[in-house]
C-alpha positions in Angstrom: 16.8 -36.1 19.4 14.5 -33.2 20.4 15.8 -31.0 17.6 15.3 -33.8 15.0 11.8 -34.4 16.3 11.1 -30.6 16.0 12.3 -30.5 12.4 10.2 -33.6 11.5 7.2 -32.0 13.1 7.8 -28.8 11.1 8.3 -30.7 7.8 5.0 -32.5 8.5 3.3 -29.2 9.2 4.6 -27.8 5.9 3.2 -30.7 4.0 -0.2 -30.6 5.8 -0.6 -26.9 5.1 0.5 -27.2 1.5 3.5 -24.9 1.8 6.3 -24.6 -0.7 9.5 -22.5 -0.8 10.2 -20.5 -4.0 13.8 -19.7 -4.7 14.2 -17.2 -7.6 17.8 -17.1 -8.8 19.9 -15.2 -11.3 23.7 -15.7 -11.5 24.1 -16.5 -7.8 26.4 -19.5 -8.2 28.4 -18.6 -5.1 25.5 -18.9 -2.7 22.8 -21.0 -4.5 23.9 -24.4 -3.2 24.2 -23.2 0.4 20.7 -21.7 0.2 19.1 -24.8 -1.2 20.8 -27.1 1.2 19.7 -25.0 4.2 16.0 -25.0 3.0 16.2 -28.8 2.4 16.7 -29.2 6.1 13.0 -28.2 6.5 11.3 -29.3 3.3 11.7 -30.8 -0.2 8.7 -28.6 -1.4 11.0 -26.3 -3.3 10.5 -24.5 -6.6 13.6 -23.0 -8.1 13.1 -20.4 -10.8 16.3 -20.0 -12.8 15.8 -16.5 -14.4 18.1 -17.0 -17.4 21.4 -17.3 -15.5 24.6 -17.3 -17.5 26.9 -18.6 -14.8 27.1 -22.2 -13.4 23.5 -22.1 -12.0 22.1 -24.7 -14.5 25.0 -27.1 -13.7 24.4 -26.6 -9.9 20.7 -27.4 -10.3 21.5 -30.7 -12.0 22.5 -31.9 -8.6 18.9 -31.3 -7.3 16.7 -33.4 -9.6 14.2 -33.9 -6.8 13.3 -30.2 -6.8 10.7 -28.6 -9.1 12.6 -26.3 -11.5 11.7 -23.6 -14.0 14.3 -22.4 -16.4 13.9 -19.1 -18.4 15.9 -19.0 -21.6 16.9 -15.4 -20.8 16.7 -13.0 -17.9 13.2 -11.6 -17.5 13.4 -9.9 -14.0 12.7 -11.0 -10.5 9.0 -10.1 -10.7 8.5 -12.4 -13.7 10.4 -15.1 -11.9 8.2 -14.8 -8.8 5.0 -14.7 -10.9 6.1 -17.9 -12.7 6.9 -19.4 -9.3 3.5 -18.6 -8.0 1.8 -20.1 -11.0 3.9 -23.3 -10.7 3.1 -23.5 -7.0 -0.6 -23.3 -7.6 -0.3 -25.8 -10.4 1.4 -28.2 -8.0 -1.4 -27.8 -5.5 0.3 -25.5 -2.9 -1.7 -23.0 -0.9 1.2 -21.0 0.6 4.6 -20.0 -0.7 7.6 -18.8 1.2 10.0 -16.9 -1.0 13.7 -16.6 -0.1 16.5 -14.9 -2.0 19.3 -17.0 -3.4 22.1 -14.4 -2.7 22.7 -15.8 0.8 21.4 -12.8 2.8 18.5 -14.8 4.3 18.7 -17.6 6.8 16.5 -20.7 6.3 16.4 -21.0 10.1 13.8 -18.2 10.0 11.3 -20.3 8.0 9.6 -21.7 11.1 8.6 -18.1 12.1 6.8 -17.7 8.8 5.1 -21.1 9.1 3.8 -20.1 12.6 1.9 -17.1 11.0 -0.2 -19.3 8.7 -3.9 -19.2 9.1 -6.4 -20.7 6.6 -9.2 -18.7 8.2 -7.4 -15.3 8.2 -4.8 -15.2 5.4 -1.9 -12.9 6.0 1.0 -11.8 3.8 4.2 -11.8 6.0 7.4 -9.9 5.2 10.6 -10.6 7.0 11.9 -7.4 8.6 15.6 -6.8 8.4 17.7 -4.7 10.8 18.7 -2.0 8.3 20.9 -0.3 10.9 23.2 -3.3 11.4 26.8 -3.2 10.1 27.3 -4.1 6.4 23.8 -3.0 5.2 24.3 -0.8 2.1 23.2 2.8 2.6 21.2 2.7 -0.7 19.3 -0.3 0.6 18.4 1.6 3.9 17.3 4.7 2.0 15.3 2.7 -0.6 13.5 0.8 2.2 12.5 4.0 4.0 11.3 5.5 0.7 9.2 2.3 0.0 7.9 2.2 3.5 6.5 5.7 3.3 4.7 5.2 0.0 3.3 1.8 1.2 1.8 3.6 4.2 0.4 6.4 2.0 -1.2 3.9 -0.4 -2.6 1.5 2.2 -2.6 3.2 5.6 -0.5 0.4 7.0 2.9 1.2 8.6 5.7 -1.4 8.1 9.4 -1.4 9.0 10.5 -3.3 5.9 8.6 -3.5 2.6 11.5 -4.5 0.4 12.7 -7.8 1.9 12.4 -10.7 -0.4 11.9 -13.2 2.4 8.1 -13.5 2.5 5.1 -15.7 3.0 2.3 -15.4 0.4 -1.2 -16.8 0.8 -1.5 -17.9 -2.9 -5.2 -18.3 -3.0 -5.9 -14.7 -1.9 -3.3 -12.5 -3.5 -4.1 -10.9 -6.9 -3.9 -13.2 -9.9 -2.7 -10.8 -12.6 0.1 -8.2 -12.4 1.6 -5.4 -14.5 5.2 -5.3 -13.3 8.1 -7.8 -14.0 11.2 -6.4 -12.3 12.0 -5.6 -8.7 9.0 -3.3 -8.4 6.8 -6.3 -8.5 7.4 -6.9 -4.8 5.9 -3.5 -4.1 2.9 -4.0 -6.4 2.0 -7.4 -4.9 1.9 -6.1 -1.3 0.0 -2.9 -2.1 -2.6 -4.6 -4.2 -3.0 -7.4 -1.6 -3.6 -4.8 1.1 -6.2 -3.2 -1.1 -7.9 -6.6 -1.2 -8.1 -6.6 2.5 -5.3 -9.0 3.2 -3.3 -8.0 6.3 0.4 -7.3 5.5 2.7 -7.6 8.5 6.4 -7.8 9.4 8.2 -10.4 11.5 11.9 -9.9 12.5 14.5 -12.0 10.6 18.2 -12.3 10.4 20.2 -10.9 7.5 23.7 -11.2 6.2 25.3 -8.9 3.7 28.6 -10.5 2.6 30.2 -8.4 -0.2 32.6 -11.3 -1.1 29.7 -13.6 -2.0 26.5 -11.6 -2.4 25.6 -10.5 -6.0 23.0 -7.8 -6.2 21.3 -7.2 -9.6 19.5 -4.0 -8.4 20.3 -1.2 -10.8 19.9 2.0 -8.8 18.9 4.4 -11.6 16.8 2.1 -13.7 15.1 0.2 -11.0 14.5 3.2 -8.7 12.9 4.9 -11.7 10.6 1.9 -12.3 9.7 1.9 -8.6 9.0 5.7 -8.7 6.7 5.3 -11.7 4.9 2.4 -10.1 4.3 4.4 -6.9 3.0 7.4 -9.0 0.4 5.1 -10.5 -0.4 3.5 -7.2 -0.9 6.8 -5.5 -3.2 8.0 -8.3 -5.3 4.8 -7.9 -5.3 5.2 -4.1 -6.5 8.8 -4.2 -9.1 8.5 -7.0 -10.4 5.0 -6.4 -9.2 3.1 -3.3 -9.8 5.9 -0.7 -13.3 6.8 -2.1 -14.1 3.1 -2.4 -13.1 2.4 1.2 -14.8 5.5 2.5 -18.2 4.8 0.9 -17.9 1.1 1.6 -17.3 1.8 5.3 -20.2 4.3 5.3 -22.5 1.8 3.7 -21.4 -1.0 6.0 -21.5 0.9 9.3 -24.3 3.3 8.5 -23.9 7.1 8.9 -24.6 7.1 12.6 -22.0 4.5 13.5 -19.4 6.0 11.1 -20.0 9.4 12.6 -19.5 8.0 16.2 -16.4 5.9 15.4 -14.5 8.4 13.2 -15.5 11.7 14.7 -17.0 11.7 18.1 -15.1 8.7 19.6 -11.9 9.2 17.6 -8.7 9.7 19.8 -7.7 12.9 18.0 -8.1 16.2 19.9 -11.1 18.3 19.2 -8.8 20.9 17.6 -7.4 18.4 15.2 -10.9 17.2 14.3 -12.3 20.6 13.8 -9.4 21.6 11.6 -9.9 18.4 9.6 -13.5 19.4 9.1 -12.5 22.9 8.0 -9.9 21.6 5.6 -12.4 19.1 4.0 -15.0 21.8 3.6 -12.5 24.3 2.1 -11.2 21.8 -0.5 -14.7 20.5 -1.2 -16.1 23.9 -2.1 -12.9 25.3 -3.8 -12.8 25.0 -7.6 -10.3 22.1 -7.6 -12.6 19.9 -9.6 -11.0 16.5 -10.3 -8.2 17.2 -7.8 -10.1 17.5 -4.5 -9.4 14.0 -3.3 -5.6 14.1 -3.9 -5.4 17.6 -2.4 -7.4 16.9 0.7 -5.5 13.7 1.6 -2.1 15.2 0.8 -2.8 18.3 2.9 -4.3 16.2 5.7 -1.0 14.2 5.8 1.1 17.3 5.6 -0.7 19.1 8.4 -1.1 15.8 10.4 -4.9 16.0 10.4 -7.5 13.3 10.4 -7.6 12.0 6.8 -11.0 10.3 7.2 -12.7 13.3 8.6 -11.1 15.7 6.0 -12.1 13.4 3.1 -15.6 12.9 4.5 -16.3 16.7 4.6 -14.7 17.3 1.2 -17.7 15.4 -0.2 -19.8 18.5 0.6 -19.6 19.1 -3.1 -21.5 15.9 -4.0 -23.9 16.3 -7.0 -27.1 17.6 -5.3 -25.2 20.5 -3.7 -23.1 21.4 -6.8 -25.6 23.8 -8.3 -26.0 25.7 -5.0 -22.2 25.9 -4.5 -21.7 27.3 -8.1 -24.6 29.8 -7.7 -23.3 30.9 -4.3 -19.8 31.3 -5.6 -21.1 33.4 -8.6 -23.2 35.6 -6.4 -20.4 36.3 -3.9 -17.9 36.8 -6.7 -20.3 39.4 -8.3 -19.6 41.7 -5.3 -15.9 41.7 -6.1 -16.0 41.5 -9.9 -18.6 44.3 -10.7 -18.4 44.1 -14.5 -19.5 40.5 -14.6 -22.5 39.6 -16.8 -25.6 39.1 -14.6 -26.7 35.5 -14.1 -30.2 34.1 -13.6 -30.3 31.0 -11.5 -32.8 28.8 -13.3 -32.9 25.9 -15.8 -31.6 28.2 -18.6 -28.2 28.6 -16.9 -25.4 26.7 -18.7 -21.7 26.1 -18.2 -21.1 28.6 -21.0 -22.6 31.3 -18.7 -20.2 30.2 -16.0 -17.3 30.4 -18.4 -18.1 34.0 -19.3 -18.0 34.7 -15.6 -15.1 32.5 -14.7 -13.2 35.2 -12.7 -16.4 35.9 -10.7 -16.8 32.2 -10.0 -13.2 31.6 -9.0 -13.0 34.6 -6.6 -16.5 33.8 -5.2 -15.7 30.1 -4.7 -12.6 30.7 -2.7 -14.4 33.3 -0.5 -17.3 30.9 0.0 -14.9 28.0 0.7 -13.1 30.1 3.4 -16.2 31.3 5.0 -17.9 27.9 5.1 -14.7 26.2 6.4 -14.5 28.6 9.3 -18.2 28.1 10.0 -18.1 24.3 9.9 -14.7 24.2 11.8 -16.0 26.4 14.6 -19.3 24.7 14.8 -17.6 21.3 14.8 -15.3 22.4 17.6 -18.2 23.7 19.7 -20.2 20.5 19.2 -17.3 18.3 19.9 -16.4 20.2 23.1 -20.0 19.8 24.3 -20.0 16.1 23.5 -16.7 15.6 25.3 -18.0 17.5 28.4 -21.2 15.5 28.4 -19.3 12.2 28.1 -16.8 13.0 30.8 -19.7 13.8 33.2 -21.2 10.4 32.6 
């Protein structure tokens, strides 16, 4: 009786919070009925999206007239099926959607865990984390998940154990409304762009079953991995040239320079050596002639050398517009000592980029020397000041 009462309470909770379960399916006739019956133990708020199945899926769904159903005339991809499911859920008045795969790998008994994560005040996107080390998990799935986890971290700064699981909870009102992808890569796009909007993305542990006698996977390693790689290339580009600068200047504006400086430099947990090297890297890249590539370079090198990305990026902005003329002039003057046959330049309003082009070798050599010298100066000064601050704080 206690178990029945618990299930009734959960079903009531699902209705009150306007939660539905979306089941995208494509040629999963062996497992579809079992999946639907297991979900029905918790709720009838189910939306099945038949993505152009050519097996007995349509006939099986005839036995479930009480469920909302969407039928595609031909296969359009899992991403398109989910997008259609989201739109249908919103049309029917639902605020949250749990998505569960129809290939039998997920257990509906984990649905209560997702429901417990729901918060109307603080929306969160929840992904079920599978144990990828358990017996039966395909090696390609384990590798693909690690690959996806790394790029999600690079693009959002958020570390997850599983970014590819299809068992998820979506806060429908808060995730992006429009998307670009239609296949498996959609599940990456939606979590990255949701994270960019400030929606927390987290994992919860779930059970998983890989039964080779029943499970039908439609993942095509070459085609779909290529699609995912192209998507990540685009997302990384957006991350480096828009999201990171947006977040940096947004944080700077919100906190103010003083608070930002305190939280990210003085009171950061990194060692003084790491901080000073991060400063030096940022200054070097900021002054070097990598125009247009400075953001991607400084963040990539900060990750590679395990330095503080925020500090490196902040100091790479030493080349912001008011300082650019002085950096160019300093580079040309220094370069003139090493390229003696350069055409003399006069630093006034008559100087143009054509003048710089004539002296391009002078500028390139000088800018790298200036970048190296200033990075050493800023790095050492930063280390000394940080050490003094640490000593003073410890005495207090």
